[in-house]
N, C-alpha and C positions, 0 to 999 in steps of 0.2 A: 504494500500500500504506500502511496506517495503521501508525504506529509506536506501540508500547505506551506509551512515555513521553508521547505526545501526549494521553493520557486522564487522567493523574494530576492535575496541578495545575489545568488548565482546568475540569475537571468538579467539582472540590471547593471551589474558592475563588471568591468573587464577582468578584475582580479578576483572575482567571486569564485572562480574555479581555477585555482592556481596551476593545476596540472593538466587542464584541458580547456575546452570551449563548450558553450551550451549545445552547439550543433552535434557534438560528439557524445554528450551525456544524456540529453533528453530525447526520448524515443516517441514514436507515435503513441505507444501505450501509456507512457507517462503523461503525455499531453491530454489524452482522453481521460485519464484519471483526474488530472487537474481540472478539466472541464466538468467532470462529474462532481468534484468537491465544490466547485463554484455554483453549480446548479443546486446542490443540497443547501448551501448557504443562502442562496436566493430564496428557495422554498421556505426555509426557516424564517427568514425576515418577512416574507409574505404572510405566513401563518401568524406571526406576532402582530402584524399590522391588520390582520383580519381580512386579507385579500387572498384567500385560498384559491 
């Protein structure tokens, strides 16, 4: 499982992955998992706001 914090620094800063680059580290699967996490977060906020 991909953790949300694993996308913050490495994907934004050139030295976030000292031994590599994002293109070599992040796969299609990790991108899909990140999108899934974002969708879950959005759904959670929508429920809290009463917009299911």
